[in-house]
N, C-alpha and C positions, 0 to 999 in steps of 0.2 A: 396528109398535110401537103399543101401546095408549096413547092420550093421554087427557087429562082429559075431552075431549068425547065419548069412546067409552064412558064409564062413567057410570052413574046415581048422581049425588051429591045430587040434590034432597032437601031436608029431612033430610039425614043429618049425622052427626058425621064430619067430614073431618080426617084427620091429614095435614098437609103437612110434608114434610122440606124445609126451605129451607137456603140457604147464607148465613148471617149472620156468617160468619167475617170480620169487618171490622176494620180497625185502630182501636184505641181508646187514647187517651192521656189520663191524668188524668180518666177517666170520660167523655171526649168522643169522639165518633166522628169520625175524620179524613176518611174516605172512605166515603160511603153507597151507592156504586154497586151493591153486591150486594143491598142492601136494596131499592133501587129496582127492580132486576131481578126481584124476587119479586112485585111488586105485581100484575101481570096475572093471575097464577094466584089470588092471594088475592081480588082483586076479582071474578073469575069465580065463585068459591065464595060470596062474599057475594050475588051476583046469583041464585045457585041456592038461596038461603035455607038455608044450612047453618050448623052450629056448627063453628067452625074452631079446630083445635088445632095450633099451630106448634112444630116441633122444629128445632134447629140446634146445631152445635158452635161453639166459639170457642177458637182457640188449642189448646195442648196442656196437659193436666193430669197432672202426674207426682207432685206433692207438694202438701201443704196450702197452701203459699205461692202456688200457681198459681190457687187458687180465686177470690180477690178480683179479680185482674187480668183474669180471664176470665169475669166475671159478665155475663150477657146483659141485665141490667136496662136499660142505656142503649139497647139495640136496641128494646125495647118502647116506650120514650119516643119514639124517632125514627119508628118504625112508626106510632104513634098520630098523630103529626103528618102523616105522608104520606097516611094513610088517612082522616084527619079523623074518627076515631072511637076509642074506648078499646080499647087492646090490654092486657088484664089479664096482668100478669106473675106467674107462680108460681115462687118461688125454690127449688123442689124438682124433682127428676127422677122421683120416685115418692112414694107414701104418701097418707095420709088428706087432707091439705090439697089436694093435686092432684085426687084423686078427687072430693072434695066440690065443688070449684070446677067440675069438668066436669059433675057431676050437676045443678048449679044453672044451667047455661048456658041462655040463650034462643037462638033462631035469630038468626043474624048476629052473635052474640058471638064474640070472638076471644081465645084464651088463648095466651100464649107460655110454654113450659116452660123451666126453667133449662137451661143448657149441657149437652148430652148427654154431654160428656166429663167431667163431674163423676163419672160412673159409672166412669171409668178409675182413679179413686183407689183403688178396692178391686178389684184383679184385672183391670183393663182390660176391664171388662164391655162397654162400648160398642165399643171398637176391635177386640175379639176376637169380636164378633158373638155375645155370650152368648145362648144359646137362650131362657133364662127371661126375660131382659130384653126381648128382641124380642117375645115373647108378651105380656109385661105391657104394653108400650107399645101393641101392637096391640089389646089389650082395651079401650083407652080410646076407640076410635073404630069407625066402620062401614066406612070406605073409606080407602085410603092413596094419597096423591099424592107421588111423588118429584120434587122440582123443584130438587134440589141437584146440579148437574152437577159442581161442584168436588170432591165426595166420591164420585162414581160409580165411581171406580176402586178403592174400598175396600169390603170386605164388613163393614159395621158393623151393630150391632143396630138403629140408627135408620134404615137403609135396607133392606138385605137381610133383617134380622131381622123387621121389621114386614111387609114385602112378602110374606114367606113365610107370613104368617098372616091376610092380609086381601085382599079384592079391590083391585087396584092398577092405577095408570096413571102416566104421566109428566105433568108440568105443562108450561106453555107455554115456560118457559125451556129445559128440557132438549130439548123438541121443536125449538126454534129452533137450539140447539147442534148437534143431530144432523143437521138439515137442511143446515146450513152445512158441517159437517165431512164429511158423506157425499158432497159434491161432489168430494172428493179421492179417493174410491174409484175413480172412473173419470174423471179430470180432463180438462178441455179442454187443448189444447196451443197454444202453449208453456206448460208448467207449471214454475214456478220455486219452489224451496225456499230460504229464507234461514235460516241457523242461527247464533246467537250464544251468548252466555253464557260461563261459565268453562271447564267441563270437557267433553272429548270423551266421557267415560264416561256423562254424562247424556243424550247424543244418539245413542249407538251404535245403539240399537233403531230410532230414527227414520231414521237414515242407511240402515241395512240394508233397512228396509221401503220407503223412498221412492226410493232411488237408481235403481231400474229403472223407476219411474213418471215421475220428474222429467226434464226436459230439462237443467236445470242445478241444482246445489246450491251456493249462495253461502255461504261460511263466514267469519264475523268473530268479534269478541269474543275472549276469552282462548283459546278452543279453536282459533282460527286459528294460534296459535303452535306448537301441537303438530303441526299439518299442515305448517307451514313448516319446523319442525325435521326432520320426516320427509323433507322434500325436500332437506335438507342445508344449510339456511340457518342462520346465526348468529342466535340469538334472545335473547342476553344473559340478563338475569334475568327475562324475561317468564314468565308462568305456563305451565307445561308439565305435561301429563298423561302422565308418564313411562310408566305402565303400558300406555298405548294408542298409543304411537308405531308399533308394528308393525301395529296395525289401520289407522292412517292411511296407512302405506306401501302396504298391500294395496289400500285404497280408491283411492289415487292411481294405482297401477299398473293396476288393473282398469277404472277410470272416469276416466282422465286428461282426457278431453274434456268431462266433466260438472262437475268440481270447480273452483270459482272462488275464488281466494284473494286477500287484499290485495296491492297492489303498493307501497303506502307506508303508514307508520304514524306516529302521534304517540308519541314516546319521551321518557322522563325517567329520572332515576336513583333516585327515591324514590316509593313508593306513597302519594302525597299530592297535594293540589291546590296546595300552596304552592310547589313547585318549578316552574321554567319547563320547557317542553317544546320539542322540536324535531320537525319532520316529516322523516322519512328514508325513502328507498327501502328495501325489505326486504333488499337485499344490502349495506346500509351500517350495520346495527345493531351497536353496540359491546357488548363483553362485560359492561359495567356498566350497560347501559340496558335498560329494560323498555318494551314497547309497551302503551299504555292506550287507544288508539282507532285507528280507521282514518284514513288521511290523505285529502287532497282529490283526489288522482289516483284513489284507490280508490273514493271516493264517486261520481265520474264513471263509473268502470269498472263498478261495481255497477249504477248507474242504466241504463247502456247494456244490461246483461244482462236487465233486467226490462222495458224499454220496450215490447216487443211481447207481453208475457205475457198470456195469457188468464186465468190465475189464479196468485196467489202465496200461499204459506203461510210465515209468519215466526214463529220462536220464538227468543227471547233477544236482548238488545241487542248492538250491535256494538262497544261500548266500555264503560269503567267508568262506568256511567250515573249512579251516585250522586255523582260529581264533575262539576260543571258544565262544566269544561274538556274533559271526555272524553265528552260526550253529543252532540257535534257530528255525528259520523257517523250515529248512529241518527236524530237529528232531521232531518238533511238528506235521508236516504233516505225517511223517513216523509212529509216535505214533498213530495218528488218523486212518491211514490205517490198522495197526495191530489190534487196539482195535475194529474196525468195520468190521474186516475180509473181506476187499475189495480185490478182486483178482487183484494182481499187479505184473507186470514184471519189475524188475529193469534192465535197459539197460547197464550193465557193467560199468567199469571205476570208476570214483569218487563217484557216487551215491551208488554203492555197498560197497565201502570202508566206506562211511558215515553211511551205514545201518548195520554195523558189529554187533550191539546189537539186530537187528531185523530180520536179513536175514533168520534165521531158521523158522520165522513165516510168511515170505513173500512167495507168490506162486512160484516165480522164480527169483533168483538173477543171472544174466548172468555172465559168466566168461570172456566174450569178451568185449573189449572196442570198438576198431575200427571195429571189425567184427560185433558186434551187431548194431552199427550205420549204417554200410553199408547194413546190412540186412534190417533195418528199412527204408533205402533209396530205397530199391527195387533192389539193385545191386546183381549181381552174385558173389558168394564167390568161388574163383578158387580152394581153398583147398578141397572144398566139390564137386564142379562141376566135377572135374576130376574123382571122384569116381562114380558119377551118370553115 
Protein backbone atom coordinates (compact mmCIF):
# COMPACT_ATOMS: atom_id res chain seq x y z
CA UNK A 1 0.00 0.00 0.00
CA UNK A 2 1.43 3.36 -1.03
CA UNK A 3 1.29 5.75 1.93
CA UNK A 4 1.77 9.49 2.14
CA UNK A 5 5.45 8.97 3.03
CA UNK A 6 6.00 7.07 -0.23
CA UNK A 7 4.96 9.95 -2.46
CA UNK A 8 6.64 13.30 -3.16
CA UNK A 9 4.33 16.06 -1.94
CA UNK A 10 6.84 18.79 -1.10
CA UNK A 11 5.82 22.21 -2.42
CA UNK A 12 2.77 20.74 -4.19
CA UNK A 13 -0.98 21.26 -4.11
CA UNK A 14 -2.26 18.29 -2.13
CA UNK A 15 -5.91 17.22 -2.19
CA UNK A 16 -6.82 15.29 0.96
CA UNK A 17 -10.09 13.36 1.16
CA UNK A 18 -10.95 13.45 4.87
CA UNK A 19 -13.88 12.05 6.82
CA UNK A 20 -15.52 15.05 8.49
CA UNK A 21 -18.90 13.33 8.64
CA UNK A 22 -19.45 14.48 12.23
CA UNK A 23 -22.70 14.97 14.19
CA UNK A 24 -23.78 18.63 14.08
CA UNK A 25 -26.75 20.06 15.97
CA UNK A 26 -27.85 23.70 15.67
CA UNK A 27 -24.58 24.53 13.91
CA UNK A 28 -22.46 23.02 16.71
CA UNK A 29 -20.27 19.93 16.39
CA UNK A 30 -21.25 17.35 19.02
CA UNK A 31 -18.32 14.96 18.54
CA UNK A 32 -15.10 16.05 16.80
CA UNK A 33 -13.32 12.66 16.97
CA UNK A 34 -13.18 12.29 13.19
CA UNK A 35 -11.77 15.80 12.77
CA UNK A 36 -9.06 15.08 15.33
CA UNK A 37 -8.27 11.81 13.53
CA UNK A 38 -7.43 13.77 10.37
CA UNK A 39 -4.88 16.08 11.99
CA UNK A 40 -1.77 13.91 11.63
CA UNK A 41 -2.03 13.80 7.84
CA UNK A 42 -2.86 17.52 7.55
CA UNK A 43 0.05 18.50 9.83
CA UNK A 44 2.44 16.31 7.85
CA UNK A 45 1.39 18.13 4.67
CA UNK A 46 1.97 21.48 6.40
CA UNK A 47 5.48 20.32 7.35
CA UNK A 48 6.09 19.49 3.67
CA UNK A 49 5.28 23.09 2.69
CA UNK A 50 2.23 22.19 0.62
CA UNK A 51 -0.98 23.92 -0.37
CA UNK A 52 -3.76 21.85 1.19
CA UNK A 53 -7.21 21.33 -0.35
CA UNK A 54 -9.60 19.35 1.87
CA UNK A 55 -12.66 17.41 0.71
CA UNK A 56 -15.28 15.61 2.77
CA UNK A 57 -18.92 14.58 2.72
CA UNK A 58 -21.39 15.28 5.53
CA UNK A 59 -24.66 13.37 5.85
CA UNK A 60 -26.85 12.64 2.85
CA UNK A 61 -28.11 15.20 0.38
CA UNK A 62 -31.28 14.12 -1.41
CA UNK A 63 -33.20 17.41 -1.62
CA UNK A 64 -32.69 21.17 -1.22
CA UNK A 65 -33.73 20.99 2.45
CA UNK A 66 -30.68 18.81 3.18
CA UNK A 67 -28.17 21.47 2.11
CA UNK A 68 -28.33 23.78 5.14
CA UNK A 69 -28.11 21.03 7.77
CA UNK A 70 -25.17 19.39 5.98
CA UNK A 71 -23.09 22.54 5.50
CA UNK A 72 -19.39 21.93 6.28
CA UNK A 73 -18.77 25.50 7.52
CA UNK A 74 -18.70 24.49 11.25
CA UNK A 75 -15.96 21.96 10.45
CA UNK A 76 -13.73 24.70 9.01
CA UNK A 77 -14.15 26.67 12.25
CA UNK A 78 -13.27 23.68 14.46
CA UNK A 79 -10.36 22.66 12.23
CA UNK A 80 -8.95 26.21 12.44
CA UNK A 81 -9.05 25.96 16.24
CA UNK A 82 -7.36 22.55 16.32
CA UNK A 83 -4.62 23.54 13.85
CA UNK A 84 -4.20 27.04 15.26
CA UNK A 85 -4.27 28.51 11.76
CA UNK A 86 -6.92 29.66 9.31
CA UNK A 87 -8.81 27.05 7.34
CA UNK A 88 -10.53 28.96 4.56
CA UNK A 89 -13.98 27.61 3.77
CA UNK A 90 -15.26 27.76 0.19
CA UNK A 91 -19.04 27.22 0.17
CA UNK A 92 -18.94 25.75 -3.35
CA UNK A 93 -18.00 22.35 -4.75
CA UNK A 94 -16.81 23.77 -8.09
CA UNK A 95 -16.68 26.99 -10.10
CA UNK A 96 -14.88 30.31 -10.33
CA UNK A 97 -14.88 31.16 -6.63
CA UNK A 98 -13.20 27.87 -5.78
CA UNK A 99 -10.72 28.00 -8.65
CA UNK A 100 -9.68 31.59 -7.86
CA UNK A 101 -9.21 30.74 -4.17
CA UNK A 102 -6.92 27.85 -5.10
CA UNK A 103 -4.96 29.96 -7.62
CA UNK A 104 -4.32 32.53 -4.88
CA UNK A 105 -3.10 30.04 -2.28
CA UNK A 106 0.27 30.41 -0.62
CA UNK A 107 2.24 27.45 0.67
CA UNK A 108 0.82 26.17 4.01
CA UNK A 109 -2.61 27.63 3.20
CA UNK A 110 -5.57 25.33 3.80
CA UNK A 111 -8.90 25.36 1.98
CA UNK A 112 -11.94 23.27 2.87
CA UNK A 113 -14.38 22.77 0.00
CA UNK A 114 -18.12 22.50 0.62
CA UNK A 115 -19.70 19.08 1.30
CA UNK A 116 -18.96 16.79 -1.68
CA UNK A 117 -22.50 15.40 -1.48
CA UNK A 118 -23.93 18.75 -2.53
CA UNK A 119 -23.09 17.29 -5.94
CA UNK A 120 -25.67 14.54 -5.32
CA UNK A 121 -28.50 17.01 -5.66
CA UNK A 122 -28.11 16.94 -9.43
CA UNK A 123 -27.91 13.31 -10.53
CA UNK A 124 -25.88 11.86 -7.62
CA UNK A 125 -22.63 12.91 -9.26
CA UNK A 126 -20.54 12.34 -6.12
CA UNK A 127 -22.08 9.03 -5.02
CA UNK A 128 -22.16 7.56 -8.53
CA UNK A 129 -18.49 8.45 -9.13
CA UNK A 130 -19.27 10.78 -12.04
CA UNK A 131 -16.21 10.67 -14.30
CA UNK A 132 -16.30 14.37 -15.21
CA UNK A 133 -16.60 15.43 -11.56
CA UNK A 134 -13.67 13.22 -10.50
CA UNK A 135 -11.52 14.74 -13.27
CA UNK A 136 -12.57 18.25 -12.27
CA UNK A 137 -11.65 17.82 -8.62
CA UNK A 138 -8.37 16.14 -9.63
CA UNK A 139 -7.52 19.17 -11.80
CA UNK A 140 -7.41 21.35 -8.67
CA UNK A 141 -4.30 19.66 -7.27
CA UNK A 142 -1.06 17.83 -8.01
CA UNK A 143 -1.32 14.87 -5.63
CA UNK A 144 -4.21 13.03 -3.94
CA UNK A 145 -4.20 11.57 -0.43
CA UNK A 146 -7.16 9.48 0.66
CA UNK A 147 -7.50 9.55 4.45
CA UNK A 148 -11.25 8.85 4.74
CA UNK A 149 -11.53 5.23 5.82
CA UNK A 150 -15.23 5.69 6.58
CA UNK A 151 -16.02 5.97 2.85
CA UNK A 152 -13.37 3.56 1.53
CA UNK A 153 -16.07 0.97 0.79
CA UNK A 154 -17.76 3.36 -1.65
CA UNK A 155 -16.60 4.29 -5.16
CA UNK A 156 -17.28 8.04 -5.14
CA UNK A 157 -15.99 10.87 -7.30
CA UNK A 158 -14.11 12.29 -4.28
CA UNK A 159 -12.06 9.13 -3.69
CA UNK A 160 -11.97 6.71 -6.65
CA UNK A 161 -12.68 9.50 -9.15
CA UNK A 162 -9.80 11.72 -8.05
CA UNK A 163 -7.38 8.81 -7.44
CA UNK A 164 -7.97 7.62 -11.01
CA UNK A 165 -6.58 10.92 -12.29
CA UNK A 166 -3.72 11.85 -9.95
CA UNK A 167 -0.66 10.32 -8.25
CA UNK A 168 -2.22 8.96 -5.05
CA UNK A 169 -1.52 7.47 -1.64
CA UNK A 170 -3.31 6.85 1.65
CA UNK A 171 -2.91 9.05 4.70
CA UNK A 172 -1.90 8.11 8.23
CA UNK A 173 -5.46 7.37 9.38
CA UNK A 174 -6.14 4.79 6.67
CA UNK A 175 -2.66 3.31 7.17
CA UNK A 176 -3.43 2.89 10.89
CA UNK A 177 -6.82 1.31 10.13
CA UNK A 178 -5.39 -1.19 7.65
CA UNK A 179 -2.51 -2.11 9.95
CA UNK A 180 -4.92 -2.89 12.79
CA UNK A 181 -7.51 -4.70 10.69
CA UNK A 182 -4.95 -6.72 8.74
CA UNK A 183 -4.04 -8.47 12.01
CA UNK A 184 -7.38 -10.27 11.58
CA UNK A 185 -6.35 -11.81 8.24
CA UNK A 186 -4.13 -14.33 10.04
CA UNK A 187 -5.10 -13.76 13.67
CA UNK A 188 -3.42 -15.02 16.80
CA UNK A 189 -5.49 -17.56 18.72
CA UNK A 190 -7.72 -17.68 20.64
CA UNK A 191 -9.46 -15.26 18.27
CA UNK A 192 -12.90 -14.18 19.49
CA UNK A 193 -15.58 -12.28 17.53
CA UNK A 194 -18.34 -10.36 19.34
CA UNK A 195 -21.34 -9.38 17.23
CA UNK A 196 -24.25 -7.24 18.41
CA UNK A 197 -26.66 -4.79 16.84
CA UNK A 198 -30.16 -5.32 15.56
CA UNK A 199 -30.30 -7.56 12.52
CA UNK A 200 -28.64 -10.80 11.47
CA UNK A 201 -28.83 -9.61 7.85
CA UNK A 202 -26.28 -6.87 8.59
CA UNK A 203 -23.73 -9.44 9.80
CA UNK A 204 -24.23 -12.44 7.50
CA UNK A 205 -21.12 -11.62 5.47
CA UNK A 206 -19.01 -11.19 8.62
CA UNK A 207 -20.22 -14.48 10.08
CA UNK A 208 -19.52 -16.37 6.84
CA UNK A 209 -16.04 -14.87 6.52
CA UNK A 210 -14.94 -15.21 10.14
CA UNK A 211 -16.64 -18.36 11.41
CA UNK A 212 -13.79 -20.56 10.14
CA UNK A 213 -11.09 -18.21 11.45
CA UNK A 214 -12.58 -17.51 14.87
CA UNK A 215 -12.43 -19.80 17.88
CA UNK A 216 -15.75 -18.41 19.16
CA UNK A 217 -18.42 -16.01 17.88
CA UNK A 218 -20.31 -14.34 20.72
CA UNK A 219 -23.71 -13.00 19.68
CA UNK A 220 -25.70 -10.38 21.58
CA UNK A 221 -27.96 -7.44 20.76
CA UNK A 222 -31.19 -7.82 18.84
CA UNK A 223 -29.63 -10.39 16.51
CA UNK A 224 -29.23 -12.86 19.40
CA UNK A 225 -33.01 -13.39 19.49
CA UNK A 226 -33.10 -14.62 15.89
CA UNK A 227 -30.49 -17.23 16.84
CA UNK A 228 -32.41 -18.11 20.01
CA UNK A 229 -35.62 -18.51 18.00
CA UNK A 230 -33.72 -20.70 15.54
CA UNK A 231 -32.83 -22.91 18.53
CA UNK A 232 -36.49 -23.18 19.46
CA UNK A 233 -36.70 -20.73 22.35
CA UNK A 234 -39.72 -18.49 22.99
CA UNK A 235 -38.55 -14.95 22.19
CA UNK A 236 -41.82 -13.07 22.84
CA UNK A 237 -41.96 -9.73 21.05
CA UNK A 238 -38.17 -9.41 20.77
CA UNK A 239 -36.73 -8.21 17.46
CA UNK A 240 -36.56 -11.13 15.05
CA UNK A 241 -35.01 -11.18 11.58
CA UNK A 242 -37.55 -13.64 10.17
CA UNK A 243 -35.89 -13.90 6.76
CA UNK A 244 -32.68 -15.23 8.27
CA UNK A 245 -33.91 -17.83 10.76
CA UNK A 246 -32.87 -20.60 8.35
CA UNK A 247 -29.39 -19.08 8.03
CA UNK A 248 -29.11 -19.09 11.85
CA UNK A 249 -30.23 -22.73 12.01
CA UNK A 250 -27.56 -23.70 9.49
CA UNK A 251 -24.82 -21.82 11.37
CA UNK A 252 -25.89 -23.37 14.69
CA UNK A 253 -25.91 -26.85 13.16
CA UNK A 254 -22.53 -26.53 11.44
CA UNK A 255 -20.70 -24.55 14.13
CA UNK A 256 -22.50 -25.43 17.37
CA UNK A 257 -19.20 -25.45 19.29
CA UNK A 258 -18.35 -21.89 18.17
CA UNK A 259 -21.57 -19.89 18.58
CA UNK A 260 -22.05 -18.38 22.05
CA UNK A 261 -25.51 -17.01 22.88
CA UNK A 262 -27.00 -15.23 25.92
CA UNK A 263 -28.21 -17.35 28.83
CA UNK A 264 -30.28 -14.58 30.46
CA UNK A 265 -31.72 -11.26 29.28
CA UNK A 266 -33.33 -8.06 30.55
CA UNK A 267 -36.97 -8.18 29.42
CA UNK A 268 -39.85 -5.71 29.46
CA UNK A 269 -43.20 -5.30 27.70
CA UNK A 270 -42.64 -1.94 25.99
CA UNK A 271 -39.80 -0.56 23.84
CA UNK A 272 -39.13 2.31 26.23
CA UNK A 273 -37.03 3.18 29.27
CA UNK A 274 -40.10 4.04 31.35
CA UNK A 275 -41.23 0.45 31.92
CA UNK A 276 -39.56 -1.65 34.61
CA UNK A 277 -37.60 -4.65 33.42
CA UNK A 278 -36.95 -8.15 34.77
CA UNK A 279 -33.95 -10.37 34.24
CA UNK A 280 -35.00 -13.80 33.00
CA UNK A 281 -33.25 -16.93 31.81
CA UNK A 282 -33.74 -17.41 28.08
CA UNK A 283 -36.12 -20.35 28.60
CA UNK A 284 -38.50 -18.21 30.69
CA UNK A 285 -39.36 -15.36 28.27
CA UNK A 286 -43.12 -14.73 28.05
CA UNK A 287 -45.01 -14.14 24.80
CA UNK A 288 -45.59 -10.44 25.65
CA UNK A 289 -41.98 -9.70 26.64
CA UNK A 290 -39.06 -8.39 24.63
CA UNK A 291 -35.37 -8.67 25.44
CA UNK A 292 -33.47 -5.38 25.37
CA UNK A 293 -30.12 -6.30 26.95
CA UNK A 294 -28.07 -9.26 28.09
CA UNK A 295 -28.36 -10.25 31.76
CA UNK A 296 -25.74 -10.57 34.53
CA UNK A 297 -25.18 -14.33 34.01
CA UNK A 298 -24.53 -13.66 30.32
CA UNK A 299 -22.07 -10.86 31.11
CA UNK A 300 -20.08 -13.30 33.27
CA UNK A 301 -20.42 -16.04 30.62
CA UNK A 302 -19.22 -13.76 27.80
CA UNK A 303 -16.31 -12.49 29.94
CA UNK A 304 -15.28 -16.09 30.58
CA UNK A 305 -15.18 -16.72 26.81
CA UNK A 306 -12.81 -13.82 26.10
CA UNK A 307 -10.54 -13.90 29.15
CA UNK A 308 -7.71 -15.80 27.39
CA UNK A 309 -8.24 -14.24 23.95
CA UNK A 310 -5.16 -13.06 22.05
CA UNK A 311 -7.37 -10.80 19.92
CA UNK A 312 -11.05 -9.78 19.96
CA UNK A 313 -13.00 -7.99 17.23
CA UNK A 314 -16.31 -6.47 18.31
CA UNK A 315 -19.02 -4.98 16.12
CA UNK A 316 -22.36 -3.75 17.47
CA UNK A 317 -23.65 -3.16 21.03
CA UNK A 318 -25.12 -6.00 23.13
CA UNK A 319 -28.30 -4.15 24.12
CA UNK A 320 -30.46 -1.18 23.15
CA UNK A 321 -27.64 1.21 23.91
CA UNK A 322 -29.58 4.44 23.41
CA UNK A 323 -31.55 3.54 26.58
CA UNK A 324 -29.42 3.93 29.74
CA UNK A 325 -31.15 0.96 31.34
CA UNK A 326 -30.07 -1.35 28.55
CA UNK A 327 -26.44 -0.33 28.07
CA UNK A 328 -25.28 -2.33 31.10
CA UNK A 329 -24.16 -5.43 29.20
CA UNK A 330 -22.14 -3.47 26.66
CA UNK A 331 -20.53 -1.25 29.32
CA UNK A 332 -19.65 -4.15 31.64
CA UNK A 333 -17.97 -6.14 28.87
CA UNK A 334 -16.05 -3.07 27.68
CA UNK A 335 -14.94 -2.50 31.27
CA UNK A 336 -13.80 -6.12 31.54
CA UNK A 337 -11.79 -5.84 28.30
CA UNK A 338 -10.05 -2.66 29.46
CA UNK A 339 -9.35 -3.92 33.00
CA UNK A 340 -7.88 -7.15 31.67
CA UNK A 341 -5.93 -5.49 28.85
CA UNK A 342 -7.44 -7.74 26.16
CA UNK A 343 -6.31 -6.75 22.66
CA UNK A 344 -9.56 -5.59 21.04
CA UNK A 345 -10.54 -4.00 17.75
CA UNK A 346 -13.85 -2.13 17.84
CA UNK A 347 -15.39 -2.39 14.40
CA UNK A 348 -16.68 1.14 13.87
CA UNK A 349 -20.20 2.53 14.11
CA UNK A 350 -22.31 2.17 17.26
CA UNK A 351 -19.83 0.16 19.32
CA UNK A 352 -17.20 2.91 18.98
CA UNK A 353 -19.78 5.50 20.06
CA UNK A 354 -20.67 3.25 23.00
CA UNK A 355 -17.00 2.99 23.98
CA UNK A 356 -16.38 6.74 24.12
CA UNK A 357 -15.12 6.47 27.72
CA UNK A 358 -12.85 3.52 26.93
CA UNK A 359 -11.55 4.03 23.40
CA UNK A 360 -8.19 5.50 24.45
CA UNK A 361 -7.57 2.26 26.36
CA UNK A 362 -8.68 -0.04 23.53
CA UNK A 363 -6.12 -1.39 21.03
CA UNK A 364 -8.02 0.05 18.06
CA UNK A 365 -11.36 1.82 17.60
CA UNK A 366 -12.11 1.95 13.88
CA UNK A 367 -13.45 5.16 12.33
CA UNK A 368 -15.26 3.14 9.68
CA UNK A 369 -18.74 1.69 10.09
CA UNK A 370 -19.69 0.19 6.74
CA UNK A 371 -16.05 0.12 5.60
CA UNK A 372 -14.97 -1.95 8.60
CA UNK A 373 -17.89 -4.35 8.17
CA UNK A 374 -17.07 -4.86 4.50
CA UNK A 375 -13.39 -5.41 5.36
CA UNK A 376 -14.46 -8.04 7.92
CA UNK A 377 -16.62 -9.63 5.21
CA UNK A 378 -13.51 -9.97 3.05
CA UNK A 379 -14.73 -7.52 0.44
CA UNK A 380 -12.53 -5.19 -1.61
CA UNK A 381 -12.66 -1.54 -0.56
CA UNK A 382 -12.68 0.45 -3.83
CA UNK A 383 -11.39 3.68 -2.25
CA UNK A 384 -8.23 1.82 -1.27
CA UNK A 385 -8.00 -0.67 -4.14
CA UNK A 386 -7.70 2.19 -6.65
CA UNK A 387 -4.51 3.31 -4.89
CA UNK A 388 -3.04 -0.20 -4.80
